[in-house]
PADRENTI-795738 format. One record per atom (N, C-alpha, C): atom name; x, y negated, z negated; residue in one letter. Coordinates in nm, 3 decimals, decimal comma, m for minus. Layout:
<recs>
@miro=CA | X=X | Y=Y | Z=Z | guro=A .
...
</recs>
This chain:
<recs>
@miro=N | X=0,084 | Y=0,118 | Z=0,000 | guro=M .
@miro=CA | X=0,000 | Y=0,000 | Z=0,000 | guro=M .
@miro=C | X=0,089 | Y=m0,125 | Z=0,000 | guro=M .
@miro=N | X=0,054 | Y=m0,218 | Z=0,083 | guro=L .
@miro=CA | X=0,132 | Y=m0,341 | Z=0,095 | guro=L .
@miro=C | X=0,093 | Y=m0,441 | Z=m0,012 | guro=L .
@miro=N | X=0,191 | Y=m0,522 | Z=m0,052 | guro=S .
@miro=CA | X=0,161 | Y=m0,630 | Z=m0,146 | guro=S .
@miro=C | X=0,094 | Y=m0,744 | Z=m0,071 | guro=S .
@miro=N | X=0,034 | Y=m0,835 | Z=m0,145 | guro=D .
@miro=CA | X=m0,030 | Y=m0,951 | Z=m0,083 | guro=D .
@miro=C | X=0,068 | Y=m1,031 | Z=0,000 | guro=D .
@miro=N | X=0,189 | Y=m1,046 | Z=m0,049 | guro=R .
@miro=CA | X=0,290 | Y=m1,122 | Z=0,024 | guro=R .
@miro=C | X=0,330 | Y=m1,050 | Z=0,154 | guro=R .
@miro=N | X=0,340 | Y=m0,919 | Z=0,148 | guro=Q .
@miro=CA | X=0,373 | Y=m0,843 | Z=0,269 | guro=Q .
@miro=C | X=0,260 | Y=m0,854 | Z=0,372 | guro=Q .
@miro=N | X=0,136 | Y=m0,853 | Z=0,327 | guro=I .
@miro=CA | X=0,022 | Y=m0,866 | Z=0,417 | guro=I .
@miro=C | X=0,028 | Y=m0,998 | Z=0,492 | guro=I .
@miro=N | X=0,066 | Y=m1,104 | Z=0,420 | guro=L .
@miro=CA | X=0,075 | Y=m1,236 | Z=0,483 | guro=L .
@miro=C | X=0,209 | Y=m1,260 | Z=0,551 | guro=L .
@miro=N | X=0,306 | Y=m1,174 | Z=0,523 | guro=G .
@miro=CA | X=0,436 | Y=m1,187 | Z=0,587 | guro=G .
@miro=C | X=0,521 | Y=m1,299 | Z=0,529 | guro=G .
@miro=N | X=0,517 | Y=m1,316 | Z=0,396 | guro=I .
@miro=CA | X=0,597 | Y=m1,421 | Z=0,333 | guro=I .
@miro=C | X=0,688 | Y=m1,361 | Z=0,227 | guro=I .
@miro=N | X=0,791 | Y=m1,437 | Z=0,195 | guro=E .
@miro=CA | X=0,884 | Y=m1,399 | Z=0,089 | guro=E .
@miro=C | X=0,822 | Y=m1,431 | Z=m0,047 | guro=E .
@miro=N | X=0,893 | Y=m1,395 | Z=m0,151 | guro=E .
@miro=CA | X=0,846 | Y=m1,427 | Z=m0,286 | guro=E .
@miro=C | X=0,845 | Y=m1,579 | Z=m0,304 | guro=E .
@miro=N | X=0,727 | Y=m1,636 | Z=m0,299 | guro=T .
@miro=CA | X=0,712 | Y=m1,780 | Z=m0,319 | guro=T .
@miro=C | X=0,580 | Y=m1,808 | Z=m0,386 | guro=T .
@miro=N | X=0,576 | Y=m1,913 | Z=m0,464 | guro=R .
@miro=CA | X=0,451 | Y=m1,956 | Z=m0,523 | guro=R .
@miro=C | X=0,409 | Y=m2,090 | Z=m0,464 | guro=R .
@miro=N | X=0,481 | Y=m2,132 | Z=m0,364 | guro=E .
@miro=CA | X=0,454 | Y=m2,261 | Z=m0,301 | guro=E .
@miro=C | X=0,326 | Y=m2,253 | Z=m0,219 | guro=E .
@miro=N | X=0,230 | Y=m2,337 | Z=m0,255 | guro=L .
@miro=CA | X=0,100 | Y=m2,336 | Z=m0,190 | guro=L .
@miro=C | X=0,111 | Y=m2,359 | Z=m0,040 | guro=L .
@miro=N | X=0,198 | Y=m2,448 | Z=0,000 | guro=R .
@miro=CA | X=0,214 | Y=m2,480 | Z=0,142 | guro=R .
@miro=C | X=0,255 | Y=m2,357 | Z=0,222 | guro=R .
@miro=N | X=0,349 | Y=m2,279 | Z=0,169 | guro=A .
@miro=CA | X=0,396 | Y=m2,158 | Z=0,240 | guro=A .
@miro=C | X=0,286 | Y=m2,053 | Z=0,247 | guro=A .
@miro=N | X=0,209 | Y=m2,038 | Z=0,139 | guro=I .
@miro=CA | X=0,100 | Y=m1,941 | Z=0,136 | guro=I .
@miro=C | X=m0,008 | Y=m1,980 | Z=0,237 | guro=I .
@miro=N | X=m0,046 | Y=m2,106 | Z=0,238 | guro=K .
@miro=CA | X=m0,149 | Y=m2,153 | Z=0,331 | guro=K .
@miro=C | X=m0,104 | Y=m2,140 | Z=0,476 | guro=K .
@miro=N | X=0,019 | Y=m2,175 | Z=0,504 | guro=S .
@miro=CA | X=0,071 | Y=m2,167 | Z=0,639 | guro=S .
@miro=C | X=0,073 | Y=m2,022 | Z=0,689 | guro=S .
@miro=N | X=0,118 | Y=m1,932 | Z=0,605 | guro=A .
@miro=CA | X=0,123 | Y=m1,790 | Z=0,643 | guro=A .
@miro=C | X=m0,018 | Y=m1,736 | Z=0,666 | guro=A .
@miro=N | X=m0,112 | Y=m1,777 | Z=0,581 | guro=F .
@miro=CA | X=m0,250 | Y=m1,733 | Z=0,598 | guro=F .
@miro=C | X=m0,306 | Y=m1,780 | Z=0,732 | guro=F .
@miro=N | X=m0,288 | Y=m1,906 | Z=0,762 | guro=R .
@miro=CA | X=m0,341 | Y=m1,961 | Z=0,888 | guro=R .
@miro=C | X=m0,285 | Y=m1,886 | Z=1,009 | guro=R .
@miro=N | X=m0,157 | Y=m1,857 | Z=1,004 | guro=K .
@miro=CA | X=m0,093 | Y=m1,786 | Z=1,114 | guro=K .
@miro=C | X=m0,153 | Y=m1,646 | Z=1,130 | guro=K .
@miro=N | X=m0,160 | Y=m1,570 | Z=1,020 | guro=R .
@miro=CA | X=m0,212 | Y=m1,433 | Z=1,026 | guro=R .
@miro=C | X=m0,361 | Y=m1,432 | Z=1,061 | guro=R .
@miro=N | X=m0,437 | Y=m1,526 | Z=1,005 | guro=A .
@miro=CA | X=m0,581 | Y=m1,530 | Z=1,031 | guro=A .
@miro=C | X=m0,608 | Y=m1,560 | Z=1,178 | guro=A .
@miro=N | X=m0,529 | Y=m1,648 | Z=1,237 | guro=T .
@miro=CA | X=m0,545 | Y=m1,679 | Z=1,379 | guro=T .
@miro=C | X=m0,513 | Y=m1,557 | Z=1,465 | guro=T .
@miro=N | X=m0,411 | Y=m1,481 | Z=1,425 | guro=E .
@miro=CA | X=m0,374 | Y=m1,361 | Z=1,500 | guro=E .
@miro=C | X=m0,483 | Y=m1,255 | Z=1,495 | guro=E .
@miro=N | X=m0,554 | Y=m1,247 | Z=1,382 | guro=L .
@miro=CA | X=m0,648 | Y=m1,137 | Z=1,360 | guro=L .
@miro=C | X=m0,795 | Y=m1,175 | Z=1,367 | guro=L .
@miro=N | X=m0,827 | Y=m1,301 | Z=1,374 | guro=H .
@miro=CA | X=m0,968 | Y=m1,344 | Z=1,366 | guro=H .
@miro=C | X=m1,052 | Y=m1,275 | Z=1,474 | guro=H .
@miro=N | X=m1,159 | Y=m1,207 | Z=1,432 | guro=P .
@miro=CA | X=m1,243 | Y=m1,134 | Z=1,529 | guro=P .
@miro=C | X=m1,305 | Y=m1,223 | Z=1,636 | guro=P .
@miro=N | X=m1,333 | Y=m1,347 | Z=1,606 | guro=G .
@miro=CA | X=m1,393 | Y=m1,437 | Z=1,702 | guro=G .
@miro=C | X=m1,298 | Y=m1,485 | Z=1,810 | guro=G .
@miro=N | X=m1,170 | Y=m1,460 | Z=1,790 | guro=L .
@miro=CA | X=m1,069 | Y=m1,504 | Z=1,887 | guro=L .
@miro=C | X=m1,014 | Y=m1,388 | Z=1,971 | guro=L .
@miro=N | X=m1,073 | Y=m1,272 | Z=1,958 | guro=R .
@miro=CA | X=m1,026 | Y=m1,152 | Z=2,026 | guro=R .
@miro=C | X=m1,135 | Y=m1,091 | Z=2,113 | guro=R .
@miro=N | X=m1,094 | Y=m1,017 | Z=2,215 | guro=P .
@miro=CA | X=m1,195 | Y=m0,942 | Z=2,292 | guro=P .
@miro=C | X=m1,270 | Y=m0,846 | Z=2,200 | guro=P .
@miro=N | X=m1,392 | Y=m0,810 | Z=2,237 | guro=E .
@miro=CA | X=m1,480 | Y=m0,735 | Z=2,148 | guro=E .
@miro=C | X=m1,418 | Y=m0,607 | Z=2,092 | guro=E .
@miro=N | X=m1,361 | Y=m0,524 | Z=2,176 | guro=G .
@miro=CA | X=m1,302 | Y=m0,399 | Z=2,129 | guro=G .
@miro=C | X=m1,187 | Y=m0,421 | Z=2,033 | guro=G .
@miro=N | X=m1,104 | Y=m0,516 | Z=2,063 | guro=E .
@miro=CA | X=m0,989 | Y=m0,549 | Z=1,978 | guro=E .
@miro=C | X=m1,036 | Y=m0,613 | Z=1,848 | guro=E .
@miro=N | X=m1,143 | Y=m0,690 | Z=1,854 | guro=A .
@miro=CA | X=m1,196 | Y=m0,755 | Z=1,735 | guro=A .
@miro=C | X=m1,242 | Y=m0,653 | Z=1,633 | guro=A .
@miro=N | X=m1,306 | Y=m0,547 | Z=1,679 | guro=L .
@miro=CA | X=m1,352 | Y=m0,443 | Z=1,587 | guro=L .
@miro=C | X=m1,236 | Y=m0,374 | Z=1,519 | guro=L .
@miro=N | X=m1,129 | Y=m0,350 | Z=1,594 | guro=E .
@miro=CA | X=m1,011 | Y=m0,285 | Z=1,539 | guro=E .
@miro=C | X=m0,943 | Y=m0,372 | Z=1,433 | guro=E .
@miro=N | X=m0,945 | Y=m0,500 | Z=1,451 | guro=R .
@miro=CA | X=m0,872 | Y=m0,591 | Z=1,363 | guro=R .
@miro=C | X=m0,956 | Y=m0,647 | Z=1,249 | guro=R .
@miro=N | X=m1,083 | Y=m0,618 | Z=1,247 | guro=H .
@miro=CA | X=m1,172 | Y=m0,675 | Z=1,145 | guro=H .
@miro=C | X=m1,124 | Y=m0,641 | Z=1,004 | guro=H .
@miro=N | X=m1,093 | Y=m0,515 | Z=0,978 | guro=D .
@miro=CA | X=m1,049 | Y=m0,475 | Z=0,844 | guro=D .
@miro=C | X=m0,918 | Y=m0,544 | Z=0,806 | guro=D .
@miro=N | X=m0,828 | Y=m0,559 | Z=0,902 | guro=L .
@miro=CA | X=m0,703 | Y=m0,630 | Z=0,874 | guro=L .
@miro=C | X=m0,731 | Y=m0,777 | Z=0,840 | guro=L .
@miro=N | X=m0,822 | Y=m0,837 | Z=0,914 | guro=F .
@miro=CA | X=m0,857 | Y=m0,977 | Z=0,889 | guro=F .
@miro=C | X=m0,914 | Y=m0,993 | Z=0,749 | guro=F .
@miro=N | X=m1,002 | Y=m0,904 | Z=0,709 | guro=V .
@miro=CA | X=m1,062 | Y=m0,909 | Z=0,575 | guro=V .
@miro=C | X=m0,954 | Y=m0,894 | Z=0,469 | guro=V .
@miro=N | X=m0,860 | Y=m0,803 | Z=0,490 | guro=E .
@miro=CA | X=m0,753 | Y=m0,782 | Z=0,392 | guro=E .
@miro=C | X=m0,662 | Y=m0,904 | Z=0,382 | guro=E .
@miro=N | X=m0,636 | Y=m0,970 | Z=0,494 | guro=V .
@miro=CA | X=m0,556 | Y=m1,093 | Z=0,492 | guro=V .
@miro=C | X=m0,628 | Y=m1,202 | Z=0,412 | guro=V .
@miro=N | X=m0,758 | Y=m1,213 | Z=0,430 | guro=C .
@miro=CA | X=m0,836 | Y=m1,312 | Z=0,355 | guro=C .
@miro=C | X=m0,833 | Y=m1,283 | Z=0,205 | guro=C .
@miro=N | X=m0,846 | Y=m1,157 | Z=0,169 | guro=R .
@miro=CA | X=m0,842 | Y=m1,119 | Z=0,027 | guro=R .
@miro=C | X=m0,704 | Y=m1,146 | Z=m0,034 | guro=R .
@miro=N | X=m0,599 | Y=m1,112 | Z=0,040 | guro=A .
@miro=CA | X=m0,463 | Y=m1,136 | Z=m0,008 | guro=A .
@miro=C | X=m0,440 | Y=m1,285 | Z=m0,028 | guro=A .
@miro=N | X=m0,488 | Y=m1,365 | Z=0,064 | guro=Y .
@miro=CA | X=m0,473 | Y=m1,511 | Z=0,055 | guro=Y .
@miro=C | X=m0,542 | Y=m1,563 | Z=m0,071 | guro=Y .
@miro=N | X=m0,663 | Y=m1,519 | Z=m0,095 | guro=R .
@miro=CA | X=m0,736 | Y=m1,565 | Z=m0,214 | guro=R .
@miro=C | X=m0,663 | Y=m1,528 | Z=m0,343 | guro=R .
@miro=N | X=m0,613 | Y=m1,404 | Z=m0,349 | guro=R .
@miro=CA | X=m0,541 | Y=m1,361 | Z=m0,469 | guro=R .
@miro=C | X=m0,414 | Y=m1,442 | Z=m0,490 | guro=R .
@miro=N | X=m0,337 | Y=m1,462 | Z=m0,383 | guro=L .
@miro=CA | X=m0,213 | Y=m1,539 | Z=m0,394 | guro=L .
@miro=C | X=m0,241 | Y=m1,685 | Z=m0,426 | guro=L .
@miro=N | X=m0,343 | Y=m1,741 | Z=m0,365 | guro=L .
@miro=CA | X=m0,378 | Y=m1,880 | Z=m0,391 | guro=L .
@miro=C | X=m0,419 | Y=m1,899 | Z=m0,536 | guro=L .
@miro=N | X=m0,500 | Y=m1,808 | Z=m0,589 | guro=D .
@miro=CA | X=m0,542 | Y=m1,816 | Z=m0,729 | guro=D .
@miro=C | X=m0,422 | Y=m1,806 | Z=m0,823 | guro=D .
@miro=N | X=m0,332 | Y=m1,710 | Z=m0,797 | guro=S .
@miro=CA | X=m0,216 | Y=m1,695 | Z=m0,885 | guro=S .
@miro=C | X=m0,121 | Y=m1,814 | Z=m0,874 | guro=S .
@miro=N | X=m0,108 | Y=m1,873 | Z=m0,755 | guro=A .
@miro=CA | X=m0,023 | Y=m1,991 | Z=m0,738 | guro=A .
@miro=C | X=m0,082 | Y=m2,111 | Z=m0,812 | guro=A .
@miro=N | X=m0,212 | Y=m2,125 | Z=m0,809 | guro=R .
@miro=CA | X=m0,276 | Y=m2,235 | Z=m0,881 | guro=R .
@miro=C | X=m0,261 | Y=m2,220 | Z=m1,031 | guro=R .
@miro=N | X=m0,276 | Y=m2,097 | Z=m1,080 | guro=V .
@miro=CA | X=m0,257 | Y=m2,072 | Z=m1,223 | guro=V .
@miro=C | X=m0,113 | Y=m2,104 | Z=m1,261 | guro=V .
@miro=N | X=m0,018 | Y=m2,060 | Z=m1,180 | guro=A .
@miro=CA | X=0,123 | Y=m2,086 | Z=m1,209 | guro=A .
@miro=C | X=0,152 | Y=m2,236 | Z=m1,210 | guro=A .
@miro=N | X=0,091 | Y=m2,310 | Z=m1,119 | guro=A .
@miro=CA | X=0,111 | Y=m2,455 | Z=m1,115 | guro=A .
@miro=C | X=0,056 | Y=m2,521 | Z=m1,241 | guro=A .
@miro=N | X=m0,057 | Y=m2,474 | Z=m1,289 | guro=R .
@miro=CA | X=m0,114 | Y=m2,531 | Z=m1,412 | guro=R .
@miro=C | X=m0,027 | Y=m2,500 | Z=m1,532 | guro=R .
@miro=N | X=0,030 | Y=m2,381 | Z=m1,537 | guro=V .
@miro=CA | X=0,118 | Y=m2,343 | Z=m1,648 | guro=V .
@miro=C | X=0,242 | Y=m2,431 | Z=m1,647 | guro=V .
@miro=N | X=0,299 | Y=m2,455 | Z=m1,529 | guro=V .
@miro=CA | X=0,417 | Y=m2,542 | Z=m1,517 | guro=V .
@miro=C | X=0,385 | Y=m2,682 | Z=m1,562 | guro=V .
@miro=N | X=0,264 | Y=m2,730 | Z=m1,529 | guro=E .
@miro=CA | X=0,223 | Y=m2,864 | Z=m1,568 | guro=E .
@miro=C | X=0,185 | Y=m2,872 | Z=m1,715 | guro=E .
@miro=N | X=0,183 | Y=m2,757 | Z=m1,785 | guro=G .
@miro=CA | X=0,154 | Y=m2,756 | Z=m1,927 | guro=G .
@miro=C | X=0,006 | Y=m2,751 | Z=m1,961 | guro=G .
@miro=N | X=m0,077 | Y=m2,719 | Z=m1,864 | guro=Q .
@miro=CA | X=m0,219 | Y=m2,714 | Z=m1,890 | guro=Q .
@miro=C | X=m0,263 | Y=m2,576 | Z=m1,937 | guro=Q .
@miro=N | X=m0,182 | Y=m2,475 | Z=m1,919 | guro=G .
@miro=CA | X=m0,219 | Y=m2,341 | Z=m1,958 | guro=G .
@miro=C | X=m0,303 | Y=m2,272 | Z=m1,854 | guro=G .
@miro=N | X=m0,308 | Y=m2,139 | Z=m1,857 | guro=P .
@miro=CA | X=m0,377 | Y=m2,064 | Z=m1,754 | guro=P .
@miro=C | X=m0,529 | Y=m2,071 | Z=m1,763 | guro=P .
@miro=N | X=m0,586 | Y=m2,103 | Z=m1,874 | guro=G .
@miro=CA | X=m0,730 | Y=m2,103 | Z=m1,888 | guro=G .
@miro=C | X=m0,796 | Y=m2,239 | Z=m1,875 | guro=G .
@miro=N | X=m0,721 | Y=m2,341 | Z=m1,841 | guro=T .
@miro=CA | X=m0,780 | Y=m2,474 | Z=m1,835 | guro=T .
@miro=C | X=m0,794 | Y=m2,524 | Z=m1,694 | guro=T .
</recs>
C-alpha cells in the first residue's frame, strides 16, 4: 500500500504549497472528465484515492502549522 505522499508523488514535506501543487498535477492527470470514457472508468479509483490522500495530507499539514504557531492541535 502506498503512502499519501507516494500517491501524490511528493517527498516528505509539510509545506501546503507543495501538497497543493502535487494534488493539482495528479488530479489533472487522472480526472475522469478530462479523459476518454473507457480510460476515465479505469482511472476513477485512482482519482478518488488521490483526492483522499490530498485531504489527509492537507489536514495533517494544517494541524502541524497550528502546532508550530503555538495554537495546539485542537484549536
